VOPAGU-2260 file (C-alpha; in pm, 1 decimal, decimal comma):
REM VOPAGU-2260
SITE   aa  ch    i         X         Y         Z
SITE  UNK   A    0    9002,1    8212,6    8699,1
SITE  UNK   A    1    8618,9    8136,8    8787,5
SITE  UNK   A    2    8683,4    7890,5    9006,7
SITE  UNK   A    3    8913,8    8153,7    9246,6
SITE  UNK   A    4    8708,1    8429,5    9188,3
SITE  UNK   A    5    8399,1    8172,8    9320,9
SITE  UNK   A    6    8616,2    8019,5    9607,4
SITE  UNK   A    7    8674,0    8391,7    9694,3
SITE  UNK   A    8    8378,4    8461,6    9806,2
SITE  UNK   A    9    8332,9    8162,8   10040,1
SITE  UNK   A   10    8354,4    8286,0   10382,8
SITE  UNK   A   11    8749,1    8122,0   10354,9
SITE  UNK   A   12    8849,3    8324,0   10054,6
SITE  UNK   A   13    8690,1    8686,5   10221,9
SITE  UNK   A   14    8891,9    8616,4   10592,1
SITE  UNK   A   15    9225,2    8573,6   10358,8
SITE  UNK   A   16    9135,9    8813,3   10089,1
SITE  UNK   A   17    9061,4    9036,5   10377,8
SITE  UNK   A   18    9358,3    8938,1   10538,0
SITE  UNK   A   19    9592,3    9025,3   10261,6
SITE  UNK   A   20    9395,9    9347,9   10213,0
SITE  UNK   A   21    9483,8    9522,3   10513,0
SITE  UNK   A   22    9860,3    9393,1   10480,2
SITE  UNK   A   23    9817,2    9514,0   10165,3
SITE  UNK   A   24    9680,9    9859,1   10234,7
SITE  UNK   A   25    9914,5    9862,7   10571,9
SITE  UNK   A   26   10261,7    9796,9   10388,6
SITE  UNK   A   27   10169,9   10159,8   10130,2
SITE  UNK   A   28   10080,3   10326,2   10436,9
SITE  UNK   A   29   10469,1   10209,9   10535,0
SITE  UNK   A   30   10578,9   10336,4   10189,1
SITE  UNK   A   31   10465,2   10679,1   10185,2
SITE  UNK   A   32   10619,7   10700,5   10500,3
SITE  UNK   A   33   10913,1   10666,7   10378,1
SITE  UNK   A   34   10927,1   10830,7   10131,8
SITE  UNK   A   35   10837,2   11091,7   10365,0
SITE  UNK   A   36   11155,2   10993,3   10506,2
SITE  UNK   A   37   10936,0   10998,7   10874,0
SITE  UNK   A   38   11022,4   10534,6   10849,8
SITE  UNK   A   39   11260,0   10271,7   10856,5
SITE  UNK   A   40   11207,0    9915,4   10750,0
SITE  UNK   A   41   11084,7    9815,0   11091,0
SITE  UNK   A   42   10804,5   10054,3   11007,5
SITE  UNK   A   43   10668,1    9890,4   10718,1
SITE  UNK   A   44   10664,0    9510,7   10844,1
SITE  UNK   A   45   10474,7    9684,7   11170,7
SITE  UNK   A   46   10236,5    9884,1   10932,5
SITE  UNK   A   47   10212,3    9544,0   10729,1
SITE  UNK   A   48   10141,3    9372,3   11085,1
SITE  UNK   A   49    9901,4    9606,2   11154,7
SITE  UNK   A   50    9706,9    9651,3   10848,8
SITE  UNK   A   51    9654,5    9231,8   10862,1
SITE  UNK   A   52    9548,9    9293,6   11265,4
SITE  UNK   A   53    9272,9    9494,3   11083,5
SITE  UNK   A   54    9125,7    9336,4   10823,9
SITE  UNK   A   55    9055,8    9090,3   11118,3
SITE  UNK   A   56    8917,8    9273,9   11303,3
SITE  UNK   A   57    8699,1    9328,4   11047,2
SITE  UNK   A   58    8634,7    8987,5   10938,2
SITE  UNK   A   59    8537,3    8918,7   11298,1
SITE  UNK   A   60    8250,3    9197,7   11271,7
SITE  UNK   A   61    8127,1    9102,4   10984,2
SITE  UNK   A   62    8098,3    8703,8   11146,6
SITE  UNK   A   63    7992,9    8846,5   11406,4
SITE  UNK   A   64    7706,3    9093,4   11196,7
SITE  UNK   A   65    7622,7    8835,1   10992,3
SITE  UNK   A   66    7527,0    8619,0   11278,0
SITE  UNK   A   67    7310,2    8902,3   11412,2
SITE  UNK   A   68    7120,2    8997,0   11078,8
SITE  UNK   A   69    7233,1    8704,4   10780,4
SITE  UNK   A   70    7306,1    8869,8   10449,7
SITE  UNK   A   71    7055,4    8811,7   10190,0
SITE  UNK   A   72    7134,2    8599,3    9846,5
SITE  UNK   A   73    7263,7    8951,8    9666,9
SITE  UNK   A   74    7429,8    9074,8    9886,9
SITE  UNK   A   75    7831,9    9072,3    9955,6
């Protein structure tokens, strides 16, 4: 378990974590919409893809910010 936690701290691990978190957030939003009878299964898929794209944008933003001002050792 410690190995997984350490790996999630690496740049690739953060990328994977951000993509998974974004997809989950999009899927949860779509399921809530489905519970309100305003969504179809296609909407759930579209929301998951949208969440993954948003996560990819967050990763790119983090990379740009770190390129301009690198993080200190204690900063995530």
